[in-house]
C-alpha positions in Angstrom: 113.5 91.8 97.5 117.1 90.7 97.6 118.8 92.5 100.5 122.3 93.9 101.2 122.5 91.8 104.4 121.5 88.7 102.4 124.2 89.3 99.8 126.8 90.0 102.6 125.9 86.7 104.3 126.2 84.7 101.1 129.6 86.2 100.4 130.8 85.4 103.8 129.6 81.7 103.6 131.3 81.5 100.2 134.6 82.9 101.6 134.4 80.7 104.7 134.4 77.6 102.5 136.9 78.7 99.8 139.4 80.3 102.3 141.2 82.5 99.7 144.6 83.9 100.6 144.2 86.9 98.3 141.6 88.9 96.4 139.2 87.0 94.1 137.8 88.3 90.9 134.5 86.8 89.7 132.8 87.3 86.4 130.2 84.6 86.0 126.7 86.1 85.8 125.3 83.6 88.3 128.0 84.4 90.8 127.4 88.1 90.5 123.6 87.6 91.0 124.0 85.3 93.9 126.7 87.2 95.8 125.8 90.8 94.9 122.3 90.9 93.3 124.0 92.2 90.1 121.5 91.4 87.3 121.7 92.7 83.7 118.2 92.7 82.4 117.8 90.6 79.3 115.6 93.2 77.6 118.2 95.9 77.5 121.1 97.2 75.3 123.5 95.7 77.9 122.1 92.2 77.7 125.3 90.7 76.4 127.6 92.5 78.9 128.1 91.7 82.5 130.4 92.9 85.3 133.2 91.9 87.6 133.0 91.4 91.4 136.3 91.8 93.4 136.2 90.1 96.8 138.8 90.5 99.4 139.4 87.8 102.0 138.0 90.2 104.7 134.7 90.3 102.8 135.0 93.7 101.2 133.3 93.6 97.7 133.8 96.0 94.8 131.6 95.8 91.7 132.7 97.0 88.3 130.4 97.4 85.2 130.2 99.6 82.2 128.2 102.9 82.6 125.6 101.8 80.0 124.4 98.8 81.9 120.7 98.4 82.5 118.9 100.1 85.5 118.6 96.7 87.2 122.3 96.8 88.1 121.5 99.7 90.4 119.8 97.2 92.7 123.2 95.5 93.2 124.7 95.2 96.7 128.4 95.7 97.2 130.6 97.8 99.4 131.6 99.8 96.3 130.0 100.0 92.9 132.2 101.5 90.2 130.7 102.1 86.8 133.3 102.3 84.0 132.8 104.9 81.3 132.3 103.3 77.9 129.8 105.5 75.9 128.2 108.8 76.8 126.2 109.4 73.7 128.3 112.5 73.0 131.5 110.9 71.7 132.5 107.5 70.3 132.6 104.5 72.6 135.9 103.8 74.3 136.9 100.9 72.1 135.2 97.5 71.9 132.7 97.3 74.7 133.8 93.8 75.8 137.3 95.3 76.6 136.0 98.1 78.8 136.6 96.1 82.1 140.1 95.0 81.2 141.8 97.8 83.2 139.8 96.6 86.3 141.2 93.1 85.7 144.7 94.4 85.5 144.3 96.5 88.7 142.6 93.8 90.8 145.7 92.4 92.2 144.9 88.9 90.9 147.7 88.7 88.3 145.1 89.1 85.5 143.1 86.1 86.7 139.3 85.9 86.7 139.0 83.1 89.1 135.7 81.6 87.9 136.8 81.6 84.2 136.6 78.0 83.1 140.3 77.8 82.4 141.3 79.1 85.8 142.4 76.3 88.2 140.2 77.7 91.0 137.0 77.6 88.9 135.9 74.0 89.7 136.1 74.6 93.4 134.3 77.9 93.1 131.5 76.5 91.1 131.1 73.4 93.4 130.9 75.6 96.5 128.4 78.1 95.0 126.2 75.3 93.5 125.9 73.7 96.9 125.3 77.0 98.7 122.6 78.1 96.3 120.4 75.1 97.1 119.7 76.5 100.6 117.8 79.6 99.9 118.0 82.5 102.3 114.8 84.4 103.4 115.4 87.3 101.0 115.8 84.8 98.1 112.5 83.1 99.0 110.8 86.5 99.1 112.1 87.2 95.6 110.9 83.9 94.3 107.5 84.5 95.9 107.3 87.7 93.9 107.9 85.7 90.8 105.2 83.3 91.8 102.6 86.1 92.3 103.3 87.5 88.8 103.1 84.0 87.2 99.8 83.3 89.0 98.4 86.5 87.4 99.2 85.1 83.9 97.6 81.8 84.7 94.5 83.6 85.9 94.3 85.6 82.7 94.6 82.4 80.6 91.8 80.7 82.5 89.5 83.7 81.9 90.4 84.5 78.3 91.6 81.5 76.3 89.1 80.8 73.5 89.0 78.9 70.2 90.3 81.0 67.3 93.0 82.7 69.4 96.6 82.0 68.3 99.2 80.7 70.7 100.9 84.1 70.3 97.7 85.8 71.3 97.7 83.8 74.5 101.4 84.6 75.2 100.7 88.3 74.7 97.8 88.2 77.1 99.7 86.3 79.8 102.7 88.6 79.4 100.5 91.7 79.7 99.0 90.3 82.9 102.4 89.6 84.3 103.6 93.2 83.5 100.6 94.6 85.2 101.2 92.5 88.3 104.8 93.6 88.7 104.4 97.1 87.4 106.9 96.8 84.6 107.9 94.5 81.9 109.8 91.3 82.7 111.1 88.2 81.0 108.3 85.6 80.5 109.4 82.4 78.9 108.4 78.8 78.6 105.8 76.6 76.9 102.7 78.2 75.4 101.6 75.6 73.0 99.0 72.9 72.1 100.1 69.3 72.8 98.5 66.7 70.6 100.3 63.9 72.5 103.7 62.4 72.3 104.8 64.4 69.2 104.9 67.7 71.1 105.1 68.2 74.8 105.9 71.9 74.8 107.5 74.8 72.9 107.3 78.5 72.3 104.0 80.1 71.0 103.3 80.0 67.3 100.6 81.3 64.9 98.6 78.1 65.4 94.9 79.0 65.9 93.5 77.1 68.9 90.8 74.6 68.2 88.1 73.4 70.6 89.1 70.3 72.4 92.9 70.8 72.1 95.0 70.7 75.3 97.0 73.9 75.7 100.1 73.5 78.0 101.1 76.7 79.8 104.4 76.0 81.6 106.3 79.2 82.0 108.6 81.3 84.2 108.8 84.9 85.2 112.3 86.3 85.9 112.7 89.2 88.5 116.2 90.3 89.2 117.6 86.9 88.0 115.3 84.7 90.2 112.4 82.8 88.7 109.2 80.8 89.0 108.2 77.7 87.0 104.7 76.2 87.2 102.2 74.8 84.9 98.5 74.4 84.1 96.9 72.7 81.1 93.6 74.1 79.6 91.2 72.3 77.3 90.4 74.9 74.6 86.6 75.6 74.7 86.2 74.3 78.2 84.7 70.9 77.5 87.2 68.2 78.3 86.6 64.7 77.1 86.4 61.7 79.4 89.9 60.6 78.4 91.3 64.1 79.1 89.7 64.2 82.5 91.2 60.8 83.2 94.8 61.7 82.5 94.3 65.0 84.3 93.1 63.1 87.3 96.1 60.8 87.2 98.4 63.8 87.1 96.8 65.3 90.2 97.1 62.0 92.0 100.8 61.7 90.9 101.5 65.2 92.2 99.9 64.4 95.6 102.0 61.2 95.8 105.1 63.3 95.2 104.1 65.9 97.7 103.8 63.2 100.4 107.5 62.5 100.0 108.8 66.1 100.1 110.9 66.8 103.1 114.5 67.5 104.0 116.5 64.3 103.8 114.2 62.5 101.4 115.9 60.8 98.4 115.0 62.5 95.1 114.7 58.9 93.7 111.9 58.3 96.2 110.0 61.4 95.1 110.4 60.4 91.4 109.2 56.8 92.1 106.2 58.1 93.9 105.1 60.2 91.0 105.8 57.6 88.4 104.3 54.9 90.5 100.8 56.4 90.1 101.2 56.2 86.3 102.6 52.7 86.4 99.6 51.5 88.4 97.4 52.9 85.8 99.4 51.3 82.9 100.5 54.6 81.4 104.0 55.1 82.8 105.5 55.0 79.3 103.6 58.2 78.6 105.5 60.0 81.3 108.9 60.6 79.6 110.5 63.4 81.6 111.6 64.3 85.1 109.2 64.5 88.0 110.7 67.9 89.0 113.8 69.8 89.6 115.4 72.6 91.6 114.7 76.3 90.9 116.2 79.6 91.7 118.7 81.6 89.7 118.6 79.1 86.9 116.2 76.6 85.5 116.6 73.7 86.0 119.2 73.4 88.8 119.9 70.8 91.5 118.3 68.8 92.8 116.9 66.7 90.0 113.9 64.4 90.6 114.8 61.9 88.0 114.8 58.1 87.3 118.5 57.7 88.3 118.9 60.4 90.9 121.7 60.2 93.5 120.7 63.4 95.4 118.6 64.1 98.5 116.5 67.1 99.4 117.8 69.7 101.8 116.0 72.3 103.8 116.0 75.5 101.7 115.7 73.7 98.4 113.0 75.2 96.0 111.8 72.5 93.8 109.1 71.7 91.3 106.8 68.7 90.8 105.5 68.4 87.3 103.8 65.2 86.4 102.6 64.9 82.8 101.0 62.4 80.4 101.1 62.7 76.6 98.7 60.3 74.8 98.2 60.4 71.1 94.6 61.0 70.2 93.8 62.5 73.6 96.4 65.2 74.1 99.2 66.2 76.5 98.4 67.3 80.1 101.0 68.6 82.5 100.6 70.3 85.8 103.2 71.8 88.2 103.6 73.5 91.6 106.7 74.9 93.3 107.7 74.1 96.8 110.1 75.3 99.5 111.6 72.2 101.3 111.6 72.3 105.1 112.6 69.9 107.8 109.0 69.0 108.4 107.9 68.8 104.8 107.3 71.7 102.4 105.7 75.1 101.9 103.9 75.3 98.6 104.9 78.6 97.0 102.7 78.6 93.9 98.9 79.0 94.3 97.5 79.1 90.8 94.3 77.2 90.0 95.1 73.8 88.4 92.1 72.9 86.2 91.4 71.9 82.6 88.7 74.6 82.4 
């Protein structure tokens, strides 16, 4: 769970780097999640409406949002939280909902500025600082991401136990989502790839009404969002549980590629080195051209986020990064296979955060 102490520490690190001379007003949803755990649940009537965070140079934080925001905002951490009346259900709303926070902007002492608005001259510095800070996850952030992992694992376990020929991709999604909801005790956003891959023509996508056929490869690459943080890991199932020799071969290459990438994971390692290790396994087997995407990426409040494990990377891993490794091969006439784990980078190597079973059956 995201803690008040964690948010306070993140705000202080942010202020220490920015060194503002007056109050700051922030409105970007990522900044409010990172600095105050203010998260407006996507499945709510407030999904399109955020809040404002007023930070004083001494660290005092005041959060403003309309009174109809989702219950998830009650988990926010600030020195003051000030809901602004918009609609009570007894009389008409107080004008256009988007305008309800304008008086807070005018009273903030910033001259009407929202400092992380893209047109504001301070915005590039703010986004650069927060992007760098967010890579080094605090313990409460890692705990929140671990909770996402456990819920995602429940969905993968359901799929391995229940996927059968004749089910639709939508049936599979519904079953996975139900398993996730049971694991966390409430509904949550579950998004990603829940689809059959015949090979190069389709490597992922949302679930459809397609009825699963025996022998097809079903890629389940999805995330669970809890209070803005998320997971992202993958398994591929052969429908009917009887993989062909070619399917077993490309699955074996993917597991070898993942192991090669894992051997390079540690603080200070060049992301290019990790990518080359993954792709090198495929190149040695003569199938590198069937690996068209990144080898992994950063993960946290957004997806993907730095660092990026790609062909032309210029970044290095830092302690506190949470990253994915996701080797995949997509061969026409055989199918697409992708696997993925999530890792916390440490000075000594890594701590694998995801513990689902990776298996074609």
